N, C-alpha and C positions, 0 to 999 in steps of 0.2 A: 576571475573564477572560471574553473573548470568542472565539469559533469562526468561523472561515472555511471553506468548501470552496475550494480553488485548483485549477481545471483547468489541467491539462499538454496536451501534444500527445496526439492521439487516434489510434488505431489501427483497422484492419481485419484480423482475424485468422480463420482458417479456423474455422468453427463446429464440426466434428467435432472438432477438436483441442481447443477449448475446453471441450467438453462430455463428454468421454471416450468411456465405453460407451453413453451416452443415444443412443437412435436420432434420426435428423434429423426424422422426424415429430413427434417430442415437442419438440426444443429448439428447432425453427424457429416454434414458437408463442411461444415466450419471446423470442427474438432472431431477428428476421427477415433471412436471410442474402441477398446480393447476387448477382449473376451468377456470380461466382467462388466461390460458397459462403461467404464472408466475412461476420462479423458486426461491428458496430461497437461499439467499446470505449473508454471514457474510460480517463484515467490522471490521477487525482484526487488532490491532496494535500490535508491538513489542517494548518490554520495556528491556534495557539492563542497568545494574547497578552493579560495576562502570563501567563506559567505558570512558576513559582517565580522570577519577576522577569524572566523572559526571553521574547524573541518566539520560538516554536519551530515549526518546519516539519517534517511528519510526510511523509517522502518527497519525491520530486521528480518522478516520471513518467519518461517514456520521452525528454522533450527534444529537441532538435534536433543531436545530435553526429554522427548518422550521415551519411556520404558520399551523395550523391543516389541511386545505385544502391543502397546498403544501405537507404536510407530507404524505396525501393519495396520492396524485396523483404520488408522487414518490416511493411508497411502502414501506416507512419507517414503520416499525413494532410496535415499542415501543414510548410511548410518553415522557418518563424519559430520562436522559442522561446516557445511559448504560455504557460508557466508564468511566465516573467517580465512577460508582458502581465497576465496574471491577477493577479500580485502588485501590479502598479502600479494595477490596478482596485480593489483592496482598500485601497490606500494604503501599499504597502511596497516596498522596494527590495531586491535582493539583500544588500547590505550591511546591512540592518535585520535580517537573519536571527541570532540567535544560536546557535540549536542546529538542526540537521537530524538527525532519528531515522530510520534505515533498517531497515525491515524485513528486507531481505535485498539482495543487490548485483546482481539481474538488471538486464539493461539497461533493462528498460521501469519499474523503478521507481528506479532509481540514475541513469540517463543524463541528467536534468535537474539533475543536479549539474554538469555540464560546460556550457561555453560553446557557441554554436553553431557548426557546423562552417564552416570557412573553407578555402580551397585553399590548401595549402602550410603550414597551422598545425597544430600538434599539441593534442591535448586539455588544457584547463586548467580547474581549477575555477572557478565561479561566484561561491560566497559566501565573501567574504575574510574574514569575523569569525566565521564558524559553526564551532561544535565538532560534531564528525560522530559518532554515536553509533550502533554497531554490534554485533550480538551476536558474542562472540568466536568461537563455535563455526562460525557460518557464515560469519566474515570467514576463518577457516582453510579452509572449502570453498573460497571465493573464490581462494585462493591456490594450492590444488591442486583445481582442479574436476575431476569424473568426467567420460569422455568423451560421457556421455549429456545433459550440462547444459555442458559448456564454451562452447557458442556463446552460452549465455544470459548470459556476463559479459563485463566490460569490461577487457581485459587490463591496460590501463594505470592503471586506477582505484586498486587498492590502494597503488601506488607514491604517486600523487597524494595520497592521503589520509594517509598515513604523512608524506609529505614536508611536508606542511601544519603539522605538529606539533600539530594540534588533532583528533586522533582517540581516541576514548574506545572502548575495547572493553568489551562487559558481559557478564558471568558469570551474574548471578543475577536477582532480581527488581525490582532497583532499580539507578540510575546514580549517580554522584557530581556527573553534571552536574545532573540534575533531582531527585534526592533522592526523598522520597516522594509527590511528586505525579504520576509516572509508574509503575505497575507493569508489568512485562513479563512475558507468557506465552509459550511456546515451543511449535514445533509442528516434526516431521521430515517429515510425508508429503508437503509440496511440495518442500521443500528441507532440508537440515540445518540445524536452528538458526534456522528462521524466526521472528522476534521480533514479538511482537504487542502494540502499545503500547496501554494503558488509562489514560487520563486520569482519575484517582481523582476518584470521585463526593464531592459534599458531605455526603451522608448515612451517618452509622454505625449499622448494625443488629447487635447481639450481637458488635460489634466488627469487623464487616466494613464494608468501603465499598459503598455503593449510588448508583446514579443517574450513573454516569460515561459515558464513550465510549471504545468500542475500535476502532482501526484494524485492520480484519479483514485486509488485504495479499491474499495467495493462498491463505488458508485458505479464505476466502469471498468471492471476486471481486467477487458481487454477488446480487442477490436469487434468481436461480434456483439457485445453488448453497448456499443458505440448506436446501433440502431434501438432508438429510443424504447418501443415496446418488450424488448427482451430483458428480462429479470431473473434472478435466481431464486430458487426455492428457499434459499436461506435469508432472504430478504423479509424483514417483520411486516413491510407494508408496501407492497408491490406498484399500488397505484400513486402513492404519494412518491415512491422512488421515481416512477416515471416523469411525473411532473417537476421533480427537483431536477432530473437528468436534463430533460427539455430547455430548462432555464439556464442550467451549468453549462451545455453545449453551445446555446445561443450565445453567451456571454465570452466564452473562449474562442468561438468563431469569430465576433465582432472585434476582439482584443489580438486576435493571433496568437494566442496563448496555446503552446503544445500540450499534448497529451502524454503522461507518462503511465504505463500500465506494469501494474506488478503481477498479475498472474497470466499474461500473453506469452506463451513460449518463444514465439518467433519474433515478436516486435515489443522494443522497450519504449519507442517515441514515435509519436505521429503527430501531422497535423490535421486538425478537423475541417471538414468542408462540407458543404450541403448542396444537394440537387436540386433541379427546377421543381421537382414536387415536396421540397421540404425534407427530404430524407436526409439524416446525417451519416456520413462516412467518413473514411481517413484517407490520407495522402501523404507523401513523402515519409513513407515508413522507414523506421530505423531499428536495424534488430539489436544494438548494442552501442554504448556509448563509452569512449574511452578518452579521458580528457579532453571532451568537448567543451568549447566555448559556448556559451549560453546563447549568442546570437548565430551560432554556426547553423 
C-alpha cells in the first residue's frame, strides 16, 4: 500500500476564528495573517491504494462547487477544481476512486465531492464509482443541523449521497467496505460524530496495532492545534474537544500512529511527541506524500 497527500482548493480564513481564544500575538507567530487578518489554510486529502484491495480517498476538501460570490466570501483561492488536478498528478482519475471516507460533512471537507460550479447547473457528485463512508451520528446532524453550524453544511449533499445508492453509514470502529484495515475514532467537540480514520499499522504489540496513520480532520487541523489548549472558534464545545484531543494524542503517541493534517499548508504528516512537562508537539514533519509506504 502507498500513500499520497492530495491537495485540494486552498482557503484564507480569519485567524481569530481559527485559533479561538488564543491572542493574535500568539497565533500570528504560527500562521502569519494577511491585511484582512486571514491565514492560509490547505484542504488536503489522503489517498491510499491498495487499501483492502481498493483505492481510498480520505476526504475531498472544499472543492470548487461555490458560485463566485460565495467562493469569495469563504476565502476559496482557486476557481478550478484543484483536487482533480492533484489526483491526475498522482496518476488517478475520479472514476478510479473506489471509496471516499468523510470525517464530517462541513463544506470544506466534503465540497470536493461535487463537480465544479457552472452557471445554471445544480450540484452533482464527482466520483461515479465510489462508496461514500460517513459516520451515522454525524450524518444525522447534517440532516438536521443546529442554527450555529447550519451554514457549514451543503443542503443538497445528503440527498445526492443517498441517491447514489453507494452510501455506507458507520456506527462503530469499522466499516463493511474497509473491514479491519481502517479503524474509526469519534469526537464531538468540533461537531457531533466527527469520525477520525486510522489506517491500521503493520505492527502488533500486545494485541494492539502500532505504526499507522490517522486523519486528524478538525480535531487537530494542523501543527499549532497539537498544543492541547488551542481550539477553533468553530468548535461547538471547546472544553470537550480539549479533553478528547488529550486522550487522542496520548493514544497515538503510545502506539506511534502518525498524524495526517488536512489544513496545515506546510505539513501533511508528522509524528506526535511529548516533552518532560507533558506538552504535545510534532517531529519528523513531512510536507507531502508521494507513493509513500505506510511504514516509511
